[in-house]
N, C-alpha and C positions, 0 to 999 in steps of 0.2 A: 382476434385471432391473427397471428403473424403470417407473413407470406408463405413460409415453409409449411405451416399447418394447413393454410388454405389450399395449397397446391395438392395436398393429400387428403382433402376433406371427404372424398368418396372414391374408393378404390375397389375394383372387383377382381377377384382371383379365382381360378379353378385348378383343382388338383386332380389329375386323372391317374389314379392309383391302380394297383393290381386287384384290389377288392372293391373300392368305392370310387365314385366320382362326386366331388363336392364343389359347390360354388359358395363363396363367402363375399359379401359386399361390406366393406368397412366404412364407417362414417363417424364423424365427430372429431374429437381431439386427436390429432394425428399421432401423438406419442402413446395414447391409450385409447384406441378407437373402439367405438361401439360396433357390435355385430348387427348391422342394419338389416342384413338378409343372410340366411344360412340354410342351405338345402343339400342333402346327401342322398345319393342313389347307390345301393349296394349292387353293383353290376357283376362282380366276379370276372373282370376282364382277363385276369391272369390265371384263372382256375385250372386250365388244362395246359398251361405253357410247358411244363416239364414233360408231359406225356406226348404232346403233339408238336411242340415248338412254335405254335401259333396262338393267337388270341382266341379265347373261348367264343364260339360263334354267337351264342345267345347274349353273352356279356358284351360283345362288340355292338350288337344291335341296340342293347339297352344303353350303352355308353353314348352312342351316336344320338339316340333320342333325347337323352339327358342334356347333351351339349347343344342340341337344337333349341331346347327349352331355355337353357341358360343364356344363350346368345340373345334370344328375344327378351328375356327378363332384364338382362343387363342394359339393353337400350331403354326399356321402360323405366328402369330405376336410376338412370343417369350414371351408370357405371361402365359405360362403353368407351374405349375398348377393354375387353377382358384380357388379363394376363393368364395364359393357360400353360401349365407344365404337365408333362407326362413322365412317369417314373419307370420302374423295373419292367413291368409287363410290356409296355409299348417299345421300350428300347431294346428288349431282348427277343421279341417275337419276330418270326420271319415275315409276317404280314404287317409289322409295325409301320413301315414307310407307306404301305398302301392305306392303312387306317388313317395316318396323318393326312394323306392327300384327300381321302374321302371326307374327313372332318372339314378341311379347308373348303372343299367344293360345296358341301351341303350346308355349312353353317357360317362360313367366312372366318372361322376361328383358326388361328395358327397354333398348332401344338409345339411347344418347345420341349423337346425330349432331352432330359438331362441325365448325365451319368451318375454313378453311385456317389462319387466324391462331392459333386455339386448338390445332390440330394441331401447328403449329410451336412453340408455347409448351410443350406437353407433351413433345414430343421433346427440346427443349432442356433441360427439367427432368430428363429421363432421363439426359442426358449429365452434368448436374451431380450427380446421385445417385452416379454412379461416378467422377466426375472433378471434385471440388469446386473445383479451381483452374483449370478450363478457361476459356480466354479466346480469343475469335475468332468463328467463324461455324459454326453447326450446319447441315448440309445433309442433309435427310431425304427420300429418294426412295421413293415408293410405286409402285403400278401406274399411277395416273392423275394424280398430282400430285407436285410436289417443293416442299418448304418450306425457307426459309432463316430463320435467327434468330441475332441477335447475343447472345453471352453474355460475362460477365466479372464479377468480384467477387461471384460467387454469384448473379447476377441474369440474367434474360432481358430483352433489349432489343428493338430493332426487329425486326419479323417481316414476311415476305412469302410468299405462296403463289403458285406458278406451275403451269401446265399442261404440265409437262415430264416426266410419267410415261411410261415405255416403252410402255404400252398405247396411250396417246394418240398418241405419235410414230409408232407402227406404222400409224396410220390417215391420216397426213399424205400428201397427194398430192405427187408430184414426186420428184426424185432426191436423192442424198446432199448435193449442194451446196445445194439448197433447204432441206433439213432443217437443215443447218449454219447457214445464214443465219437461219432461224427461231429456233433455239436461241440463237444469238448475240444476236439482238435481244431476246429475252425475258430473258436473263441480264443484259444491259447495263441494262435497265430495273430489274431486281431489285437490281443492284449500286448503282444510283443511289439506291434507296430505303433500303438498309441501310448504304450508304457504307462498304464494306469493300474493302481492298486490302492485299496483303502481310501478311495475318494467317494464323493457323492455321485450317484447315478440319477440322471433325469430321464424318465421314461416318456416317450412320445409314440403315439399310435393307438389305433382302436383296440387292438387285442390287449395291450397293456392296460388301457382304461377299464376294460371289462374285468380284468383280474383285480385291479384296484377297487372297483366297485364291489366285487365279491369279498375282498378283504374287509371292506366296511361292513358288509353284511355279517360276516363271521364275528367281527368284533363288536357288533351293535353300535357302530360309530354314529354319533348324533348329527353330523353335518355332511350331507350328501353333495359336497362340492369337490370335484376331482382335482381342480387346479391347486397346486401346492399341498396336496395330500401327501403326508410323509409316513414312511413305513421303515421299521428296522428290519435288517436281513432275517433275524430270527423269527419275528412275527410273520413275515412274508412267507418263509419256508413252511410255517405251520399252516398258512392259508393254502399253499400249493398242495400240501398233504390232504387238507380238508376238501379241496376241489376234486382231487383224484379219487377220493372215497365217496363223493356225492353223485347224485343223479343230476346230470346237466340240464335235463328238461325242467326239473324242479327249481334249480338255480336260475334258469332263464326266466321262469314265471315270477320268481320272487324279486328279480331285479329289473324286469322289463327289457332284457337284452334281446336283440334280434337273433333269429335262428342262424343267419349268415355269420354273425359275429361269434356266437357261441360255438359254432362248428370248428372254429380255429383255436379255441381256448386251450385244448389239451396240448397241442403242439407248442403254443406260446408258453405254456407252463413249463414244458421241458426245456425250452431255451432259457427262460428266466432262472430256473433252478441252476443250470450250468453257469449262467452269467454271474450269479451270486458266488458260486464256488470258485470261479476263475478270477474275477475282478475283486472279490472280497470287499464290497463297498461298505462304507461306514453308515450310509443311509440311502434310502431309495425314495425319490420324490416323483410325483406325477406332474407333467406339464400338459395342460390342455392346448398349449400353443405349439405349433410345429411348422411345417413347410409353407402353409398359406400365410401365416403370420410372418414367416421369414421373407416371403416375397414382398410384404409391405415394409418390413424393416430395411430391405434392400434399397427401397426408394427414399428412405429418410436421410436428410443431411446429418452430418455428425453432431452438430450442435443440438438437433432435435432429439437424437438418441441419448444425449446426456441428461435429459430431463427425467424426473421421477414419474413413472406412469401412474402411480397411485394418486399423487397430488394433481397431475394433469386431469385425470378422470374426475376427481372431486371438483376441480375448478369448472370443468365443463358442465357437470351436474348443477352446480350452483348458478352458473350463468343462465342455464335453460329452465331451472325449476324453482329457484329461491325467489322470495318476494323482494329482497333487497340484495341483488348480486353485488359482491364485493365486501359485504358486511362480515363474512366469515373470517377473512384475514384480520380485520380490525378486532373482532371478537377474540381471536387467538392471541393477539398482542395484548389485549386488555386482561386476559386470564393468565398471562405468562408468569406473574409473581407466584402463582400457586404451583407452577410446574417447572420452574427454572432449573431445578436440579435433576430433572429427568434426562436420560441419555438420548442420543440422536434418533434412534429407532422409535423410542416412545414419543418423542416430539413430533415425528412425522404422522404418527397415528392420531395424536391430539389435534394437530393441524387439520388432518383429513376430517375428523369429527366436526371441527368448527366450520369447515367449508360446507359440510353436508347438513348442518344443524337445522336448516329451515327448508329442506328440499322436499319434505313430505307434508307440507302445510295443507295441501288440497285433500288429504285423506280425512275421513270422518274422525272427529275428535275422540270417539270411543275406541278407535282402532289405530290411531296415529302412532302410538308408542311402539306397538308390535309391528306395524307396517314398516316403520323406518328400520327396525331391527332386521326384518326379513329382507328389505331392499339391499342392505349392506352385506349381510352374511351370504346371500345367494346371488349377488351381482357378479357379472363377469369382470372382475378386477384383477389386474396384474400386480406383482410386487407386494402381495399381501398374503401372509400365511393364515391358517385357520384360527389360531388364538387371536391374531390381529383383527380378523373379521369380527369375532365375537366381542373383542374389546370395544371396537368402534360401535358395533351394533348395540351393546349394552349401554354405552355412554349416551347414544341417541335415544334409547328407551328411557333413560333417566332424564333426558332433556324434556320429556313430556310427562313423565310419571315418577312420583316419589319412590314408590315401592315396587320391587320386582317379585315379591313373594307370591306364590300361587300361579305364576305365569306358565303357560304351556311350553315356554322356551327353556325352562329350567334344565333339561338334560344338556343343553348346549353350554350352560354356564360352567360345567365341570372341565371345559377346556382351558379355563383360567384358574390361576392360583388365588388364594384368599386376598393377598395384597393387590393383585390385578383387578379382582372384583371390586374392591374398595376404591381403587384409583378410578375405575370406569364410572362408579357411582358419583364420586366427587366431581369428575369432569362433566358428567351429565347435569348435575345440579348447578355447577358453575355456569354452564351454557344456558341453563334455564333462567338463572338470575341475570346473566349478561344480556340476554335477549330483551330484557325489560328496558335496556338503554339503547334501543335501536333508533338512534337519532342521527345516523350517519356515521358516527364514531363514538363508541361508549366512553372513550377517554374524555370526551367533552362533558360527560356527566359525572365522572368520578375516577378514582384510582384505587386499586386493590393493593394490599400489602399482606405478607404472610410471614409469621415468625414460628416455624415449626417446633422449635424447642420449647418456647413459651406457650404454644398452641393459641396464638392470638391472630385472628383474622381482622385486618383493618380495612375500612372503607372511608376514603376521604372524598366527600361530595363537593361538587362545584355549585354555584348558585342555580344553574339549570338542573343539576342533579338533585338538589333539594326538592324540586317540584316533581321530578320523575320518580323519586323514591316513595311511591305511594304504598297503599296497603298490600297489594299483590306483590310488589317488588320487595317489601319488607318481609313478607312471609317466605318468599323464595330465598332471600338472603339468610333468614333464620334456618331454613332447611339445609343450606350449604354449611352453615356454622355447625349444625348438628352432625352432618356427615363427616366433617373434619374433627369432631370432638374438640371444638375450639371455643374460645371466648371472643365475642364480637367487640370491636372498637370502632365506633362510627363517629366521624368528624364532619359536622355540617358547616358549609360555608356561611359566613355572616352576610346578611342581606345588605 
């Protein structure tokens, strides 16, 4: 690990929001950190802000208790000092300064109260941490505000903060039509400031995540991972209609959503409907990363930001979990003749699979294939869309198992096209064969060649490779040949 990564190896941040107070301790590869600890308390600090101008009394007590606990935990976890930011509720409440002083006195934690523009910037940086190529508009909804920020080319552009948080909308007088007109007016003003139309929107915030989870429920979507879940405007509008016509208590029980979160969903739906109408996005994506990840990104030197978070996460997993750390890169290079014509995006998925190919060796052999599939498809990984998750997972499944038929995972396979399914199978069987040459560098045992037009798979063995190419290795090579629908051409070195 280099000095930049080591300096960020364990970082604790706390986000004191209008609805929740959450502490996250990041650990591991600095560019793609693991969530070492993650705890959230739904305090409702800003629940009565519009009505009284002050923090909710019970919410204030709960938030203080949570911060006392978090301060103690941070010391125990080696994540002290914590970086603590407070957003709309604390910055707008008449007793916000008094709450800051109380927190400092009782916990030793200093609350950094940020304005709306800074909140928008940090949320956008959080999206960039997990989505380096993100381009469009970040929309972060909290309890009392909603921020918009332009992103592209790894940078945060124009930002605007609005008062469209669900708590605030609950206090608006008038009927649904008046609320709609108010939301529409605010969004049109915001749109004029950030000048966005027909771009991708990245949704950040708990209320958006609940709506996305409900979209999955309506569509019977097979992979319940919210990060990089993608929706078309038309499909999402259908979901908003479906939510409006449904019993929220039933939806809450079906999705395991907390009562505090579900309470704000109707107002968030109203905002999202107008957001689609005004900004006319081409696609709507969910980001599980936001202000807390933005605080971590803030501390990264630029050269660390340039790294691929997916590859960094895979390298960290290999270093900590594989039997032969470092072999994954050599395996990738050994298999390159098979995949040299794949594009850049497919190459990074292939490389990730090679880095991860031996990280579940401790699992029971009967469950190893599906265990590695689960690990990848459900892991907290950035810069990886859902089809990419399934592609890597399926390749790893075939690294341990020839056939995928009859698997409980079959519903997930429909996220891939037939050519993608075939390529994942070939990659898995190629890794399964290449692992037989785990002698430091498989190139020391042999060299692969591939002639796709003639469908000829060549294997040129070295003297050492002659001895390594035993019965099991031969069977695995034959399986790869079959997957490629090829003819084998094996050249043995002369003794």
